[in-house]
MOPAC internal coordinates of N, CA, C and O (Angstrom, degrees):
PM7 1SCF
backbone

  N    0.0000 0     0.00 0     0.00 0    0    0    0
  C    1.4533 1     0.00 0     0.00 0    1    0    0
  C    1.5215 1   108.80 1     0.00 0    2    1    0
  O    1.2310 1   119.91 1   -45.50 1    3    2    1
  N    1.3322 1   117.78 1   134.50 1    3    2    1
  C    1.4727 1   119.27 1   177.71 1    5    3    2
  C    1.5171 1   110.76 1   -66.59 1    6    5    3
  O    1.2310 1   121.41 1   -26.85 1    7    6    5
  N    1.3138 1   114.90 1   153.15 1    7    6    5
  C    1.4615 1   121.27 1   179.72 1    9    7    6
  C    1.5230 1   108.23 1  -127.53 1   10    9    7
  O    1.2310 1   120.91 1   -43.28 1   11   10    9
  N    1.3118 1   115.86 1   136.72 1   11   10    9
  C    1.4560 1   121.62 1   176.88 1   13   11   10
  C    1.5171 1   108.39 1  -113.91 1   14   13   11
  O    1.2310 1   120.91 1   -54.44 1   15   14   13
  N    1.3193 1   115.86 1   125.56 1   15   14   13
  C    1.4617 1   122.33 1   175.44 1   17   15   14
  C    1.5307 1   106.53 1  -110.87 1   18   17   15
  O    1.2310 1   120.71 1   -59.49 1   19   18   17
  N    1.3225 1   116.25 1   120.51 1   19   18   17
  C    1.4699 1   121.88 1  -179.14 1   21   19   18
  C    1.5169 1   107.70 1  -116.25 1   22   21   19
  O    1.2310 1   120.85 1   -55.04 1   23   22   21
  N    1.3208 1   115.99 1   124.96 1   23   22   21
  C    1.4633 1   121.28 1   177.53 1   25   23   22
  C    1.5209 1   108.06 1  -112.64 1   26   25   23
  O    1.2310 1   120.76 1   -56.70 1   27   26   25
  N    1.3196 1   116.16 1   123.30 1   27   26   25
  C    1.4562 1   121.72 1   179.98 1   29   27   26
  C    1.5228 1   109.20 1  -113.73 1   30   29   27
  O    1.2310 1   120.82 1   -54.41 1   31   30   29
  N    1.3199 1   116.04 1   125.59 1   31   30   29
  C    1.4627 1   121.45 1  -176.91 1   33   31   30
  C    1.5187 1   113.33 1  -110.44 1   34   33   31
  O    1.2310 1   119.99 1   173.05 1   35   34   33
  N    1.3359 1   117.62 1    -6.95 1   35   34   33
  C    1.4608 1   121.23 1  -172.80 1   37   35   34
  C    1.5189 1   111.73 1  -108.21 1   38   37   35
  O    1.2310 1   121.33 1   -31.25 1   39   38   37
  N    1.3197 1   115.07 1   148.75 1   39   38   37
  C    1.4619 1   122.40 1   175.76 1   41   39   38
  C    1.5156 1   110.07 1  -113.32 1   42   41   39
  O    1.2310 1   120.62 1    35.76 1   43   42   41
  N    1.3167 1   116.42 1  -144.24 1   43   42   41
  C    1.4560 1   121.10 1  -176.08 1   45   43   42
  C    1.5268 1   113.41 1   -67.34 1   46   45   43
  O    1.2310 1   119.98 1   166.07 1   47   46   45
  N    1.3237 1   117.65 1   -13.93 1   47   46   45
  C    1.4635 1   119.17 1   176.95 1   49   47   46
  C    1.5344 1   111.17 1   -69.55 1   50   49   47
  O    1.2310 1   120.48 1   161.49 1   51   50   49
  N    1.3284 1   116.69 1   -18.51 1   51   50   49
  C    1.4760 1   122.56 1   173.24 1   53   51   50
  C    1.5227 1   107.68 1  -139.04 1   54   53   51
  O    1.2310 1   121.32 1  -110.09 1   55   54   53
  N    1.3235 1   115.08 1    69.91 1   55   54   53
  C    1.4635 1   121.72 1  -174.43 1   57   55   54
  C    1.5245 1   113.18 1   -55.41 1   58   57   55
  O    1.2310 1   120.61 1   139.36 1   59   58   57
  N    1.3144 1   116.44 1   -40.64 1   59   58   57
  C    1.4616 1   119.66 1  -176.69 1   61   59   58
  C    1.5334 1   111.26 1   -65.28 1   62   61   59
  O    1.2310 1   120.34 1   140.58 1   63   62   61
  N    1.3177 1   116.96 1   -39.42 1   63   62   61
  C    1.4594 1   120.62 1   177.24 1   65   63   62
  C    1.5262 1   110.66 1   -67.13 1   66   65   63
  O    1.2310 1   120.51 1   137.60 1   67   66   65
  N    1.3110 1   116.64 1   -42.40 1   67   66   65
  C    1.4612 1   122.35 1   177.62 1   69   67   66
  C    1.5270 1   110.63 1   -57.82 1   70   69   67
  O    1.2310 1   120.53 1   128.92 1   71   70   69
  N    1.3261 1   116.60 1   -51.08 1   71   70   69
  C    1.4638 1   121.06 1  -179.13 1   73   71   70
  C    1.5202 1   111.17 1   -65.03 1   74   73   71
  O    1.2310 1   120.16 1   142.30 1   75   74   73
  N    1.3272 1   117.30 1   -37.70 1   75   74   73
  C    1.4620 1   119.93 1   179.94 1   77   75   74
  C    1.5336 1   110.58 1   -62.63 1   78   77   75
  O    1.2310 1   120.04 1   136.88 1   79   78   77
  N    1.3177 1   117.53 1   -43.12 1   79   78   77
  C    1.4659 1   120.96 1   179.08 1   81   79   78
  C    1.5249 1   110.93 1   -60.97 1   82   81   79
  O    1.2310 1   120.62 1   133.09 1   83   82   81
  N    1.3335 1   116.42 1   -46.91 1   83   82   81
  C    1.4633 1   120.24 1   179.25 1   85   83   82
  C    1.5296 1   111.61 1   -66.72 1   86   85   83
  O    1.2310 1   119.88 1   143.81 1   87   86   85
  N    1.3273 1   117.82 1   -36.19 1   87   86   85
  C    1.4650 1   120.89 1   179.18 1   89   87   86
  C    1.5219 1   111.02 1   -63.91 1   90   89   87
  O    1.2310 1   120.23 1   134.61 1   91   90   89
  N    1.3160 1   117.16 1   -45.39 1   91   90   89
  C    1.4644 1   120.98 1   179.24 1   93   91   90
  C    1.5304 1   110.29 1   -63.09 1   94   93   91
  O    1.2310 1   120.35 1   134.12 1   95   94   93
  N    1.3271 1   116.93 1   -45.88 1   95   94   93
  C    1.4669 1   120.33 1  -179.54 1   97   95   94
  C    1.5231 1   111.37 1   -64.41 1   98   97   95
  O    1.2310 1   120.11 1   136.81 1   99   98   97
  N    1.3341 1   117.39 1   -43.19 1   99   98   97
  C    1.4641 1   121.02 1  -179.53 1  101   99   98
  C    1.5236 1   111.05 1   -66.28 1  102  101   99
  O    1.2310 1   120.00 1   139.96 1  103  102  101
  N    1.3162 1   117.60 1   -40.04 1  103  102  101
  C    1.4634 1   121.27 1   178.77 1  105  103  102
  C    1.5207 1   110.69 1   -64.48 1  106  105  103
  O    1.2310 1   120.71 1   137.45 1  107  106  105
  N    1.3101 1   116.25 1   -42.55 1  107  106  105
  C    1.4682 1   119.92 1   177.92 1  109  107  106
  C    1.5282 1   110.78 1   -62.99 1  110  109  107
  O    1.2310 1   120.46 1   135.27 1  111  110  109
  N    1.3256 1   116.72 1   -44.73 1  111  110  109
  C    1.4673 1   120.27 1   179.56 1  113  111  110
  C    1.5191 1   110.98 1   -61.51 1  114  113  111
  O    1.2310 1   120.52 1   137.85 1  115  114  113
  N    1.3369 1   116.61 1   -42.15 1  115  114  113
  C    1.4653 1   120.79 1   179.84 1  117  115  114
  C    1.5312 1   111.56 1   -67.44 1  118  117  115
  O    1.2310 1   120.66 1   157.67 1  119  118  117
  N    1.3226 1   116.34 1   -22.33 1  119  118  117
  C    1.4689 1   121.75 1   179.12 1  121  119  118
  C    1.5253 1   112.43 1   -87.44 1  122  121  119
  O    1.2310 1   120.72 1  -179.64 1  123  122  121
  N    1.3354 1   116.23 1     0.36 1  123  122  121
  C    1.4561 1   119.99 1   178.53 1  125  123  122
  C    1.5177 1   114.76 1    89.34 1  126  125  123
  O    1.2310 1   120.28 1  -172.56 1  127  126  125
  N    1.3220 1   117.08 1     7.44 1  127  126  125
  C    1.4622 1   120.90 1   177.34 1  129  127  126
  C    1.5287 1   108.48 1   -80.46 1  130  129  127
  O    1.2310 1   120.58 1   -38.53 1  131  130  129
  N    1.3120 1   116.50 1   141.47 1  131  130  129
  C    1.4596 1   122.35 1   177.24 1  133  131  130
  C    1.5307 1   107.70 1   -71.73 1  134  133  131
  O    1.2310 1   120.17 1   -67.22 1  135  134  133
  N    1.3375 1   117.29 1   112.78 1  135  134  133
  C    1.4610 1   122.28 1  -173.74 1  137  135  134
  C    1.5228 1   110.78 1  -114.93 1  138  137  135
  O    1.2310 1   121.70 1   -44.16 1  139  138  137
  N    1.3198 1   114.35 1   135.84 1  139  138  137
  C    1.4541 1   121.78 1   171.47 1  141  139  138
  C    1.5185 1   106.77 1  -126.75 1  142  141  139
  O    1.2310 1   120.62 1   -64.30 1  143  142  141
  N    1.3237 1   116.41 1   115.70 1  143  142  141
  C    1.4630 1   120.67 1  -179.86 1  145  143  142
  C    1.5128 1   109.36 1  -108.64 1  146  145  143
  O    1.2310 1   121.24 1   -48.01 1  147  146  145
  N    1.3321 1   115.24 1   131.99 1  147  146  145
  C    1.4551 1   122.35 1  -178.72 1  149  147  146
  C    1.5241 1   109.78 1  -112.58 1  150  149  147
  O    1.2310 1   121.09 1   -48.09 1  151  150  149
  N    1.3250 1   115.53 1   131.91 1  151  150  149
  C    1.4560 1   121.83 1   176.49 1  153  151  150
  C    1.5203 1   108.71 1  -106.15 1  154  153  151
  O    1.2310 1   121.38 1   -58.46 1  155  154  153
  N    1.3290 1   114.96 1   121.54 1  155  154  153
  C    1.4639 1   121.11 1  -179.62 1  157  155  154
  C    1.5204 1   108.51 1  -132.97 1  158  157  155
  O    1.2310 1   120.70 1   -11.10 1  159  158  157
  N    1.3160 1   116.27 1   168.90 1  159  158  157
  C    1.4632 1   120.04 1   178.64 1  161  159  158
  C    1.5205 1   110.90 1    54.33 1  162  161  159
  O    1.2310 1   120.85 1    42.05 1  163  162  161
  N    1.3202 1   115.99 1  -137.95 1  163  162  161
  C    1.4605 1   120.42 1  -177.18 1  165  163  162
  C    1.5276 1   113.20 1   -69.92 1  166  165  163
  O    1.2310 1   119.85 1   161.54 1  167  166  165
  N    1.3203 1   117.89 1   -18.46 1  167  166  165
  C    1.4679 1   120.27 1   175.29 1  169  167  166
  C    1.5251 1   111.19 1   -67.85 1  170  169  167
  O    1.2310 1   120.14 1   163.81 1  171  170  169
  N    1.3186 1   117.35 1   -16.19 1  171  170  169
  C    1.4703 1   122.18 1  -179.93 1  173  171  170
  C    1.5180 1   112.55 1   -53.68 1  174  173  171
  O    1.2310 1   120.28 1   146.24 1  175  174  173
  N    1.3117 1   117.07 1   -33.76 1  175  174  173
  C    1.4631 1   121.20 1  -175.82 1  177  175  174
  C    1.5277 1   111.96 1   -64.45 1  178  177  175
  O    1.2310 1   119.97 1   159.66 1  179  178  177
  N    1.3292 1   117.66 1   -20.34 1  179  178  177
  C    1.4641 1   120.55 1  -178.52 1  181  179  178
  C    1.5252 1   112.68 1   -83.77 1  182  181  179
  O    1.2310 1   120.50 1  -169.75 1  183  182  181
  N    1.3269 1   116.66 1    10.25 1  183  182  181
  C    1.4596 1   122.26 1   170.11 1  185  183  182
  C    1.5315 1   110.31 1   -94.43 1  186  185  183
  O    1.2310 1   120.76 1   178.33 1  187  186  185
  N    1.3302 1   116.15 1    -1.67 1  187  186  185
  C    1.4625 1   121.50 1  -176.43 1  189  187  186
  C    1.5259 1   111.79 1  -101.13 1  190  189  187
  O    1.2310 1   120.38 1   -36.97 1  191  190  189
  N    1.3365 1   116.88 1   143.03 1  191  190  189
  C    1.4722 1   118.76 1   174.02 1  193  191  190
  C    1.5239 1   109.81 1   -67.42 1  194  193  191
  O    1.2310 1   121.26 1   -26.49 1  195  194  193
  N    1.3206 1   115.20 1   153.51 1  195  194  193
  C    1.4490 1   120.06 1   177.83 1  197  195  194
  C    1.5095 1   113.57 1    76.21 1  198  197  195
  O    1.2310 1   120.54 1  -171.45 1  199  198  197
  N    1.3293 1   116.58 1     8.55 1  199  198  197
  C    1.4557 1   119.80 1   177.57 1  201  199  198
  C    1.5225 1   108.48 1   -63.26 1  202  201  199
  O    1.2310 1   120.96 1   -45.37 1  203  202  201
  N    1.3014 1   115.77 1   134.63 1  203  202  201
  C    1.4582 1   119.40 1   178.15 1  205  203  202
  C    1.5266 1   109.29 1   -56.57 1  206  205  203
  O    1.2310 1   120.83 1   -47.67 1  207  206  205
  N    1.3210 1   116.02 1   132.33 1  207  206  205
  C    1.4534 1   120.06 1  -179.24 1  209  207  206
  C    1.5259 1   109.42 1   -71.69 1  210  209  207
  O    1.2310 1   120.87 1   -37.48 1  211  210  209
  N    1.3161 1   115.94 1   142.52 1  211  210  209
  C    1.4523 1   122.16 1   177.15 1  213  211  210
  C    1.5164 1   107.30 1  -105.45 1  214  213  211
  O    1.2310 1   120.97 1   -52.33 1  215  214  213
  N    1.3219 1   115.75 1   127.67 1  215  214  213
  C    1.4620 1   121.13 1  -179.39 1  217  215  214
  C    1.5189 1   108.74 1  -130.38 1  218  217  215
  O    1.2310 1   121.39 1   -48.99 1  219  218  217
  N    1.3221 1   114.95 1   131.01 1  219  218  217
  C    1.4595 1   121.71 1   176.46 1  221  219  218
  C    1.5213 1   108.70 1  -126.24 1  222  221  219
  O    1.2310 1   120.17 1   -30.45 1  223  222  221
  N    1.3170 1   117.28 1   149.55 1  223  222  221
  C    1.4608 1   118.61 1   176.22 1  225  223  222
  C    1.5334 1   110.91 1   -57.59 1  226  225  223
  O    1.2310 1   121.00 1   -39.82 1  227  226  225
  N    1.3125 1   115.68 1   140.18 1  227  226  225
  C    1.4650 1   123.55 1   175.67 1  229  227  226
  C    1.5270 1   113.46 1    67.16 1  230  229  227
  O    1.2310 1   120.00 1  -157.82 1  231  230  229
  N    1.3110 1   117.60 1    22.18 1  231  230  229
  C    1.4667 1   121.96 1   178.23 1  233  231  230
  C    1.5239 1   109.07 1  -138.99 1  234  233  231
  O    1.2310 1   121.12 1   -30.08 1  235  234  233
  N    1.3210 1   115.47 1   149.92 1  235  234  233
  C    1.4673 1   119.85 1   174.32 1  237  235  234
  C    1.5245 1   108.89 1   -67.96 1  238  237  235
  O    1.2310 1   119.95 1   -30.13 1  239  238  237
  N    1.3380 1   117.70 1   149.87 1  239  238  237
  C    1.4694 1   120.36 1   176.45 1  241  239  238
  C    1.5286 1   110.82 1   -61.99 1  242  241  239
  O    1.2310 1   120.94 1   -32.90 1  243  242  241
  N    1.3109 1   115.80 1   147.10 1  243  242  241
  C    1.4630 1   120.37 1  -178.62 1  245  243  242
  C    1.5254 1   111.75 1   -55.86 1  246  245  243
  O    1.2310 1   119.79 1   140.99 1  247  246  245
  N    1.3207 1   118.01 1   -39.01 1  247  246  245
  C    1.4709 1   120.29 1  -178.65 1  249  247  246
  C    1.5273 1   111.15 1   -58.91 1  250  249  247
  O    1.2310 1   120.06 1   140.12 1  251  250  249
  N    1.3232 1   117.50 1   -39.88 1  251  250  249
  C    1.4719 1   120.80 1   178.42 1  253  251  250
  C    1.5291 1   111.09 1   -70.00 1  254  253  251
  O    1.2310 1   120.66 1   139.92 1  255  254  253
  N    1.3151 1   116.34 1   -40.08 1  255  254  253
  C    1.4634 1   119.96 1   178.81 1  257  255  254
  C    1.5286 1   110.75 1   -64.42 1  258  257  255
  O    1.2310 1   120.94 1   138.18 1  259  258  257
  N    1.3378 1   115.81 1   -41.82 1  259  258  257
  C    1.4705 1   120.21 1   179.05 1  261  259  258
  C    1.5285 1   110.54 1   -62.36 1  262  261  259
  O    1.2310 1   120.39 1   137.85 1  263  262  261
  N    1.3346 1   116.85 1   -42.15 1  263  262  261
  C    1.4700 1   120.33 1   177.22 1  265  263  262
  C    1.5253 1   111.17 1   -60.94 1  266  265  263
  O    1.2310 1   120.36 1   139.36 1  267  266  265
  N    1.3188 1   116.91 1   -40.64 1  267  266  265
  C    1.4707 1   120.79 1   179.71 1  269  267  266
  C    1.5235 1   111.32 1   -65.91 1  270  269  267
  O    1.2310 1   120.53 1   139.82 1  271  270  269
  N    1.3105 1   116.59 1   -40.18 1  271  270  269
  C    1.4744 1   119.87 1   177.30 1  273  271  270
  C    1.5217 1   109.30 1   -61.74 1  274  273  271
  O    1.2310 1   120.45 1   133.00 1  275  274  273
  N    1.3214 1   116.75 1   -47.00 1  275  274  273
  C    1.4602 1   120.38 1  -176.56 1  277  275  274
  C    1.5270 1   112.32 1   -69.87 1  278  277  275
  O    1.2310 1   120.30 1   151.30 1  279  278  277
  N    1.3273 1   117.03 1   -28.70 1  279  278  277
  C    1.4656 1   120.10 1   179.24 1  281  279  278
  C    1.5269 1   111.14 1   -70.55 1  282  281  279
  O    1.2310 1   120.30 1   149.33 1  283  282  281
  N    1.3317 1   117.04 1   -30.67 1  283  282  281
  C    1.4548 1   119.45 1  -175.82 1  285  283  282
  C    1.5100 1   114.83 1  -121.24 1  286  285  283
  O    1.2310 1   120.22 1  -171.89 1  287  286  285
  N    1.3284 1   117.18 1     8.11 1  287  286  285
  C    1.4644 1   119.27 1  -177.23 1  289  287  286
  C    1.5108 1   111.66 1  -159.49 1  290  289  287
  O    1.2310 1   121.57 1    21.83 1  291  290  289
  N    1.3109 1   114.59 1  -158.17 1  291  290  289
  C    1.4597 1   122.15 1  -177.50 1  293  291  290
  C    1.5226 1   109.50 1  -118.80 1  294  293  291
  O    1.2310 1   120.46 1   -43.14 1  295  294  293
  N    1.3297 1   116.72 1   136.86 1  295  294  293
  C    1.4569 1   122.00 1   175.17 1  297  295  294
  C    1.5222 1   107.53 1  -116.87 1  298  297  295
  O    1.2310 1   121.24 1   -56.80 1  299  298  297
  N    1.3330 1   115.23 1   123.20 1  299  298  297
  C    1.4615 1   121.14 1  -173.63 1  301  299  298
  C    1.5197 1   110.60 1  -124.67 1  302  301  299
  O    1.2310 1   121.00 1   -42.54 1  303  302  301
  N    1.3158 1   115.69 1   137.46 1  303  302  301
  C    1.4571 1   122.94 1   172.77 1  305  303  302
  C    1.5225 1   108.06 1  -101.74 1  306  305  303
  O    1.2310 1   120.95 1   -49.00 1  307  306  305
  N    1.3071 1   115.79 1   131.00 1  307  306  305
  C    1.4651 1   122.46 1   178.91 1  309  307  306
  C    1.5382 1   110.37 1   -60.91 1  310  309  307
  O    1.2310 1   120.84 1   -46.32 1  311  310  309
  N    1.3165 1   116.01 1   133.68 1  311  310  309
  C    1.4646 1   121.86 1  -178.95 1  313  311  310
  C    1.5226 1   112.19 1   -56.87 1  314  313  311
  O    1.2310 1   120.05 1   127.79 1  315  314  313
  N    1.3293 1   117.50 1   -52.21 1  315  314  313
  C    1.4630 1   120.54 1  -177.66 1  317  315  314
  C    1.5261 1   111.20 1   -64.50 1  318  317  315
  O    1.2310 1   120.68 1   141.47 1  319  318  317
  N    1.3245 1   116.30 1   -38.53 1  319  318  317
  C    1.4764 1   120.08 1   179.57 1  321  319  318
  C    1.5201 1   110.37 1   -64.42 1  322  321  319
  O    1.2310 1   120.48 1   139.98 1  323  322  321
  N    1.3253 1   116.69 1   -40.02 1  323  322  321
  C    1.4640 1   121.17 1   177.58 1  325  323  322
  C    1.5262 1   110.08 1   -63.88 1  326  325  323
  O    1.2310 1   120.39 1   133.84 1  327  326  325
  N    1.3224 1   116.85 1   -46.16 1  327  326  325
  C    1.4576 1   120.66 1  -178.72 1  329  327  326
  C    1.5246 1   111.85 1   -63.01 1  330  329  327
  O    1.2310 1   120.06 1   139.28 1  331  330  329
  N    1.3323 1   117.48 1   -40.72 1  331  330  329
  C    1.4672 1   120.45 1   179.63 1  333  331  330
  C    1.5166 1   112.37 1   -64.28 1  334  333  331
  O    1.2310 1   120.81 1   155.95 1  335  334  333
  N    1.3275 1   116.05 1   -24.05 1  335  334  333
  C    1.4695 1   120.78 1  -178.45 1  337  335  334
  C    1.5331 1   112.06 1  -106.02 1  338  337  335
  O    1.2310 1   120.63 1  -169.25 1  339  338  337
  N    1.3326 1   116.41 1    10.75 1  339  338  337
  C    1.4672 1   122.12 1  -179.21 1  341  339  338
  C    1.5239 1   111.96 1    54.64 1  342  341  339
  O    1.2310 1   120.77 1  -139.63 1  343  342  341
  N    1.3441 1   116.13 1    40.37 1  343  342  341
  C    1.4601 1   121.83 1   177.41 1  345  343  342
  C    1.5297 1   108.01 1   -99.11 1  346  345  343
  O    1.2310 1   120.81 1   -53.15 1  347  346  345
  N    1.3153 1   116.06 1   126.85 1  347  346  345
  C    1.4662 1   121.87 1   177.92 1  349  347  346
  C    1.5325 1   108.94 1  -107.30 1  350  349  347
  O    1.2310 1   120.96 1   -15.60 1  351  350  349
  N    1.3116 1   115.76 1   164.40 1  351  350  349
  C    1.4681 1   121.19 1  -179.43 1  353  351  350
  C    1.5226 1   111.69 1   -56.30 1  354  353  351
  O    1.2310 1   120.16 1   143.88 1  355  354  353
  N    1.3214 1   117.30 1   -36.12 1  355  354  353
  C    1.4678 1   121.16 1   179.80 1  357  355  354
  C    1.5242 1   113.28 1   -67.87 1  358  357  355
  O    1.2310 1   120.16 1   163.50 1  359  358  357
  N    1.3286 1   117.29 1   -16.50 1  359  358  357
  C    1.4621 1   121.91 1  -179.18 1  361  359  358
  C    1.5310 1   112.60 1   -82.78 1  362  361  359
  O    1.2310 1   120.16 1   163.14 1  363  362  361
  N    1.3172 1   117.31 1   -16.86 1  363  362  361
  C    1.4587 1   122.19 1  -168.66 1  365  363  362
  C    1.5244 1   114.32 1   -80.55 1  366  365  363
  O    1.2310 1   121.41 1   -21.27 1  367  366  365
  N    1.3180 1   114.91 1   158.73 1  367  366  365
  C    1.4597 1   121.16 1   169.30 1  369  367  366
  C    1.5230 1   106.99 1   -59.00 1  370  369  367
  O    1.2310 1   120.42 1   -41.26 1  371  370  369
  N    1.3132 1   116.81 1   138.74 1  371  370  369
  C    1.4600 1   120.64 1   179.55 1  373  371  370
  C    1.5263 1   109.92 1   -55.95 1  374  373  371
  O    1.2310 1   121.05 1   -50.64 1  375  374  373
  N    1.3241 1   115.60 1   129.36 1  375  374  373
  C    1.4575 1   121.04 1   178.77 1  377  375  374
  C    1.5169 1   114.30 1   101.84 1  378  377  375
  O    1.2310 1   119.98 1   164.34 1  379  378  377
  N    1.3348 1   117.65 1   -15.66 1  379  378  377
  C    1.4617 1   120.91 1   176.26 1  381  379  378
  C    1.5242 1   108.07 1   -81.57 1  382  381  379
  O    1.2310 1   120.64 1   -41.52 1  383  382  381
  N    1.3072 1   116.39 1   138.48 1  383  382  381
  C    1.4692 1   120.03 1   178.22 1  385  383  382
  C    1.5230 1   109.67 1  -112.48 1  386  385  383
  O    1.2310 1   120.95 1   -19.10 1  387  386  385
  N    1.3103 1   115.79 1   160.90 1  387  386  385
  C    1.4639 1   122.72 1   172.32 1  389  387  386
  C    1.5187 1   106.58 1  -110.18 1  390  389  387
  O    1.2310 1   120.69 1   -49.68 1  391  390  389
  N    1.3262 1   116.29 1   130.32 1  391  390  389
  C    1.4642 1   121.52 1   177.86 1  393  391  390
  C    1.5234 1   108.68 1  -151.30 1  394  393  391
  O    1.2310 1   121.22 1   -17.08 1  395  394  393
  N    1.3214 1   115.27 1   162.92 1  395  394  393
  C    1.4529 1   120.45 1  -174.19 1  397  395  394
  C    1.5152 1   115.35 1  -112.33 1  398  397  395
  O    1.2310 1   122.07 1    14.35 1  399  398  397
  N    1.3142 1   113.65 1  -165.65 1  399  398  397
  C    1.4589 1   122.27 1  -173.64 1  401  399  398
  C    1.5247 1   112.97 1   -58.68 1  402  401  399
  O    1.2310 1   119.85 1   142.25 1  403  402  401
  N    1.3177 1   117.90 1   -37.75 1  403  402  401
  C    1.4694 1   119.82 1  -178.84 1  405  403  402
  C    1.5286 1   110.71 1   -61.72 1  406  405  403
  O    1.2310 1   120.46 1   138.00 1  407  406  405
  N    1.3239 1   116.72 1   -42.00 1  407  406  405
  C    1.4664 1   120.62 1   179.07 1  409  407  406
  C    1.5243 1   110.53 1   -68.63 1  410  409  407
  O    1.2310 1   120.58 1   138.36 1  411  410  409
  N    1.3415 1   116.50 1   -41.64 1  411  410  409
  C    1.4656 1   119.75 1   177.78 1  413  411  410
  C    1.5302 1   110.32 1   -59.89 1  414  413  411
  O    1.2310 1   120.02 1   135.13 1  415  414  413
  N    1.3066 1   117.57 1   -44.87 1  415  414  413
  C    1.4622 1   121.08 1   179.26 1  417  415  414
  C    1.5239 1   111.65 1   -64.41 1  418  417  415
  O    1.2310 1   120.32 1   137.74 1  419  418  417
  N    1.3099 1   117.00 1   -42.26 1  419  418  417
  C    1.4579 1   120.59 1   178.45 1  421  419  418
  C    1.5287 1   110.90 1   -58.06 1  422  421  419
  O    1.2310 1   120.68 1   133.53 1  423  422  421
  N    1.3217 1   116.30 1   -46.47 1  423  422  421
  C    1.4667 1   120.56 1   179.72 1  425  423  422
  C    1.5278 1   111.27 1   -68.10 1  426  425  423
  O    1.2310 1   120.52 1   137.32 1  427  426  425
  N    1.3234 1   116.61 1   -42.68 1  427  426  425
  C    1.4567 1   121.33 1  -175.22 1  429  427  426
  C    1.5205 1   113.64 1   -70.35 1  430  429  427
  O    1.2310 1   120.43 1   148.13 1  431  430  429
  N    1.3257 1   116.78 1   -31.87 1  431  430  429
  C    1.4644 1   120.92 1  -176.40 1  433  431  430
  C    1.5254 1   113.28 1   -93.74 1  434  433  431
  O    1.2310 1   120.14 1  -176.68 1  435  434  433
  N    1.3158 1   117.35 1     3.32 1  435  434  433
  C    1.4750 1   120.12 1   176.49 1  437  435  434
  C    1.5205 1   108.20 1   -61.62 1  438  437  435
  O    1.2310 1   120.10 1   -35.04 1  439  438  437
  N    1.3209 1   117.41 1   144.96 1  439  438  437
  C    1.4712 1   121.04 1  -174.96 1  441  439  438
  C    1.5242 1   114.57 1   -58.44 1  442  441  439
  O    1.2310 1   119.44 1   151.02 1  443  442  441
  N    1.3155 1   118.67 1   -28.98 1  443  442  441
  C    1.4596 1   121.05 1  -176.29 1  445  443  442
  C    1.5275 1   112.88 1  -101.39 1  446  445  443
  O    1.2310 1   119.85 1  -166.48 1  447  446  445
  N    1.3345 1   117.90 1    13.52 1  447  446  445
  C    1.4600 1   121.32 1  -174.15 1  449  447  446
  C    1.5251 1   112.75 1   -94.27 1  450  449  447
  O    1.2310 1   121.70 1   -37.52 1  451  450  449
  N    1.3282 1   114.35 1   142.48 1  451  450  449
  C    1.4613 1   122.64 1   168.80 1  453  451  450
  C    1.5237 1   105.45 1  -118.00 1  454  453  451
  O    1.2310 1   120.48 1   -46.15 1  455  454  453
  N    1.3188 1   116.69 1   133.85 1  455  454  453
  C    1.4526 1   121.64 1  -176.49 1  457  455  454
  C    1.5347 1   109.54 1  -116.31 1  458  457  455
  O    1.2310 1   121.14 1   -49.28 1  459  458  457
  N    1.3302 1   115.43 1   130.72 1  459  458  457
  C    1.4624 1   122.14 1   174.86 1  461  459  458
  C    1.5173 1   108.25 1  -122.12 1  462  461  459
  O    1.2310 1   120.32 1   -46.74 1  463  462  461
  N    1.3035 1   117.00 1   133.26 1  463  462  461
  C    1.4609 1   121.39 1   179.63 1  465  463  462
  C    1.5258 1   108.35 1  -119.51 1  466  465  463
  O    1.2310 1   121.43 1   -54.52 1  467  466  465
  N    1.3233 1   114.87 1   125.48 1  467  466  465
  C    1.4714 1   121.05 1   178.26 1  469  467  466
  C    1.5063 1   109.23 1  -114.22 1  470  469  467
  O    1.2310 1   120.10 1   180.00 1  471  470  469

């Protein structure tokens, strides 16, 4: 089965890029593709409950896209990004994991993986 790894590095400072990353990951998950989405940099904040929802014209709200990703795939917060923001595992939305570069590389270098970075 093909696997899609999506890494999102942008937050509300680039809302369109943020939503595009989540839209691609959610669409892939809904299509039955094995999806692993990674939140890094300012996108890290969207692993937290109560995150302000991002809404853009002609796009699903980020909260709905995030739910779709988690329903059909994996949502991961970068270890270093979490540490820099004093985010602990107990702070996260239920089902989000924290993992580091070794796990990202393992997923990204798998023979059937396609990696997209936003």
